[in-house]
C-alpha positions as CSV (number, residue, x, y, z in Angstrom):
1,M,50.6,61.4,-136.1
2,T,53.4,59.3,-137.4
3,A,56.9,58.5,-136.1
4,T,58.3,60.3,-139.2
5,D,56.3,63.4,-138.3
6,T,57.8,63.3,-134.8
7,A,61.3,62.6,-135.9
8,T,61.4,65.3,-138.5
9,G,60.0,68.0,-136.3
10,S,56.6,68.7,-137.9
11,V,55.1,68.0,-134.4
12,P,55.5,71.2,-132.3
13,L,58.6,71.0,-130.2
14,A,56.7,71.7,-127.0
15,A,54.4,68.8,-127.6
16,L,57.3,66.4,-128.3
17,A,59.1,67.7,-125.2
18,A,56.0,67.2,-123.1
19,L,55.9,63.5,-124.1
20,L,59.3,63.0,-122.6
21,A,59.0,65.4,-119.7
22,D,57.2,62.8,-117.6
23,P,59.7,60.5,-115.6
24,T,57.6,57.4,-116.3
25,R,57.4,58.0,-120.0
26,A,61.1,58.8,-120.2
27,R,61.8,55.6,-118.3
28,F,59.8,53.5,-120.8
29,C,61.7,55.0,-123.7
30,L,65.1,54.3,-122.0
31,M,64.0,50.7,-121.4
32,L,63.0,50.2,-125.0
33,L,66.5,51.4,-126.2
34,D,67.4,47.7,-126.2
35,G,65.6,47.5,-129.6
36,R,63.2,44.8,-128.5
37,A,59.5,44.7,-128.0
38,W,58.3,44.7,-124.4
39,T,54.8,44.0,-123.1
40,A,53.0,46.7,-121.3
41,G,53.2,44.6,-118.1
42,E,56.9,44.3,-118.3
43,L,57.3,48.0,-118.8
44,A,55.1,48.7,-115.9
45,R,57.1,46.4,-113.6
46,G,60.4,47.8,-114.8
47,A,59.2,51.4,-114.1
48,G,57.6,50.5,-110.8
49,V,54.1,51.8,-111.8
50,A,50.6,50.3,-111.8
51,A,49.4,48.6,-115.0
52,S,46.7,51.3,-115.4
53,T,49.2,54.1,-115.1
54,A,51.5,52.4,-117.6
55,S,48.7,51.9,-120.1
56,E,47.8,55.6,-120.1
57,H,51.4,56.7,-120.5
58,L,52.1,54.2,-123.3
59,S,49.0,55.2,-125.2
60,R,50.3,58.8,-125.2
61,L,53.7,57.7,-126.5
62,V,52.1,55.7,-129.3
63,A,49.8,58.6,-130.2
64,G,52.8,60.9,-130.2
65,G,54.6,58.7,-132.7
66,L,57.5,57.7,-130.4
67,L,56.3,54.1,-129.9
68,T,54.5,51.5,-132.0
69,E,52.4,48.7,-130.7
70,E,51.4,45.2,-131.7
71,R,48.7,43.1,-130.0
72,Q,49.1,39.3,-129.8
73,G,46.3,37.7,-127.8
74,R,45.9,39.5,-124.6
75,H,49.4,41.0,-124.7
76,R,50.3,44.5,-125.9
77,Y,53.8,44.7,-127.2
78,L,55.6,48.0,-127.6
79,R,58.8,49.2,-129.1
80,L,60.4,52.4,-130.2
81,A,59.0,53.6,-133.5
82,D,62.3,53.5,-135.5
83,A,66.0,54.2,-135.3
84,R,65.5,58.0,-135.5
85,V,63.4,57.9,-132.3
86,A,66.1,55.8,-130.7
87,Q,68.7,58.4,-131.7
88,L,66.6,61.1,-130.3
89,V,66.2,59.4,-126.9
90,E,69.9,58.4,-126.7
91,D,71.0,62.0,-127.6
92,L,68.7,63.5,-125.0
93,A,70.0,61.0,-122.4
94,A,73.6,61.9,-123.2
95,H,72.8,65.6,-123.0
96,A,71.0,65.1,-119.6
97,G,73.9,63.1,-118.2
98,G,72.5,59.6,-118.4
99,E,70.5,57.8,-115.8
100,P,70.3,58.8,-112.1
101,R,73.1,57.8,-109.7
102,P,72.3,54.2,-108.5
103,A,71.0,54.1,-104.9
104,T,71.8,50.4,-104.1
105,L,74.7,48.0,-104.6
106,R,72.6,46.0,-107.0
107,A,71.8,49.1,-109.0
108,S,75.4,50.1,-109.0
109,A,76.5,46.7,-110.4
110,A,73.8,47.0,-113.1
111,A,75.1,50.5,-114.0
112,R,78.6,49.3,-114.3
113,A,77.5,46.5,-116.6
114,M,75.7,49.0,-118.7
115,A,78.7,51.2,-118.9
116,E,80.9,48.3,-120.0
117,A,78.8,47.1,-122.9
118,R,75.2,47.5,-123.9
119,T,72.9,47.8,-126.8
120,C,71.8,51.2,-127.9
121,Y,68.6,50.3,-129.9
122,D,70.3,48.0,-132.4
123,H,74.0,48.9,-132.1
124,L,76.8,48.6,-129.6
125,A,77.4,51.2,-126.9
126,G,79.4,51.6,-123.7
127,R,83.1,51.1,-123.5
128,L,82.8,48.1,-125.9
129,G,81.0,50.2,-128.5
130,V,83.4,53.1,-128.3
131,A,86.5,50.7,-128.4
132,V,85.1,48.9,-131.4
133,T,84.6,52.3,-133.1
134,D,88.1,53.4,-132.2
135,A,89.5,50.2,-133.6
136,L,87.6,50.5,-136.9
137,T,88.9,54.1,-137.2
138,A,92.5,53.2,-136.3
139,R,92.6,50.5,-139.0
140,G,91.2,52.9,-141.7
141,L,87.9,51.0,-141.9
142,L,85.9,53.9,-140.6
143,R,86.5,57.6,-141.3
144,Q,85.6,60.3,-138.7
145,D,87.3,63.3,-140.3
146,A,84.1,64.5,-142.2
147,G,81.4,62.7,-140.4
148,F,81.2,58.9,-140.1
149,A,81.7,57.0,-143.3
150,L,83.0,53.5,-144.1
151,S,86.0,53.5,-146.3
152,E,86.4,51.0,-149.2
153,E,88.5,48.9,-146.9
154,G,85.7,49.1,-144.4
155,L,83.1,47.9,-146.8
156,E,85.4,45.0,-147.8
157,W,86.0,44.2,-144.1
158,F,82.3,43.9,-143.4
159,A,81.8,41.7,-146.5
160,T,84.8,39.4,-146.1
161,R,86.3,39.5,-142.6
162,L,83.0,39.8,-140.7
163,A,81.0,38.2,-143.5
164,V,78.0,40.5,-143.0
165,P,76.1,41.9,-145.9
166,L,75.3,45.6,-145.6
167,P,72.0,47.0,-147.0
168,A,71.8,49.1,-150.1
169,P,71.7,52.9,-149.5
170,G,68.3,53.9,-148.2
171,R,66.8,56.4,-145.8
172,R,68.9,55.1,-142.9
173,P,72.6,56.1,-143.2
174,L,75.2,53.3,-143.5
175,A,77.3,54.8,-140.7
176,R,76.6,57.7,-138.3
177,P,78.0,58.8,-134.9
178,C,75.9,58.3,-131.8
179,L,77.0,60.1,-128.6
180,D,77.5,57.6,-125.9
181,W,76.0,58.9,-122.6
182,T,78.4,57.0,-120.4
183,E,81.6,57.5,-122.4
184,R,80.7,60.9,-123.7
185,R,82.3,59.9,-127.0
186,H,80.8,58.6,-130.2
187,H,80.1,55.0,-131.1
188,L,79.1,53.6,-134.5
189,A,75.4,53.6,-135.3
190,G,73.5,53.4,-138.6
191,A,73.0,50.3,-140.7
192,A,76.6,49.2,-140.3
193,G,76.4,49.5,-136.5
194,A,73.3,47.5,-136.5
195,A,74.8,44.8,-138.7
196,L,77.9,44.6,-136.5
197,C,75.8,44.3,-133.3
198,S,73.5,41.7,-134.8
199,A,76.5,39.6,-135.9
200,L,78.1,39.6,-132.5
201,L,74.8,38.6,-130.8
202,Q,74.0,35.9,-133.4
203,R,77.4,34.3,-133.1
204,G,77.4,34.3,-129.4
205,W,80.4,36.7,-129.1
206,V,78.3,38.9,-126.8
207,V,75.3,37.8,-124.8
208,R,72.7,39.7,-122.9
209,I,72.9,40.0,-119.1
210,G,69.4,39.1,-117.9
211,S,66.6,40.9,-119.8
212,G,68.1,44.3,-120.1
213,R,70.4,46.2,-122.4
214,A,73.7,45.2,-120.7
215,L,76.0,42.8,-122.6
216,R,78.8,40.4,-121.7
217,V,81.7,39.5,-124.0
218,T,82.1,35.7,-124.1
219,D,85.4,33.8,-124.4
220,G,84.7,33.3,-128.1
221,G,83.9,36.9,-128.5
222,R,87.2,38.0,-126.9
223,R,89.1,35.8,-129.3
224,A,87.1,37.1,-132.3
225,L,87.5,40.7,-131.4
226,A,91.2,40.2,-130.9
227,E,91.5,38.5,-134.3
228,L,89.2,41.0,-136.2
229,L,90.1,44.3,-134.6
230,G,93.0,43.8,-132.2
231,L,90.8,44.4,-129.2
232,D,91.6,43.0,-125.8
233,A,88.2,42.5,-124.2
234,G,89.5,40.9,-121.0
235,A,87.2,40.2,-118.1
236,D,86.9,43.0,-115.5
237,A,87.6,41.7,-112.0
238,D,85.1,44.0,-110.3
239,S,82.0,43.6,-112.6
240,G,82.7,40.3,-114.4
241,V,81.8,42.2,-117.6
242,G,84.1,42.4,-120.6
243,R,86.2,45.6,-120.6
244,A,87.3,46.4,-124.1
245,R,90.7,47.9,-124.6
246,M,92.4,48.5,-127.9
247,R,95.8,47.0,-128.3
248,A,98.7,49.0,-129.4
249,G,100.0,48.4,-132.9
250,R,98.5,48.2,-136.4
251,G,95.7,46.0,-137.5
252,R,96.1,42.8,-139.4
């Protein structure tokens, strides 16, 4: 059974739903939405289950086509099978209302950081992701009137202002909407969203908070976002995480 089979629906719906119906397996998929490969041990610790329990659940997810695995020495690394699986997990999370209400102060702080800025597989999400999407739209770089599509100006912006090459058309759309489960609005996904997120991470404009999905906008990132998109990603006094707000006025 392949990831393509699962994503396109040739696997019976009930079987696919059963894979995600278990809280531990669902937690694994949410953890892997950061787009990186995790070891089975890391996933077990993150979900608070025994290694043997994790191994059984992970094997089911691999067999069902939702995860892929790679073995290096004694370690077993797992990741989401592809971007379509990530979209499925994120869409289901948005429909279900996101993650449970945090029970501790530490969990509440982590949830606030996730809501401010995070990765959604390989693109930006949270307030930052939605604000960037709004800024691209306001400047005529992204069109949302008939689905998500980069304009000619948008293609030029990626190539010249951001200096990021976009891939040739393929199976993955260049731009598509992804419903943000904390903002309940769309952020930019697809190949363009992935290229944008990769550029911000590689240039140190955003950095990961710990080992999870949450991101923090750096001082250099705030300056770059203001220059490129007119975004004011000022520090939030409560969480210390960049809160992205779009400035009034037209783009440069």
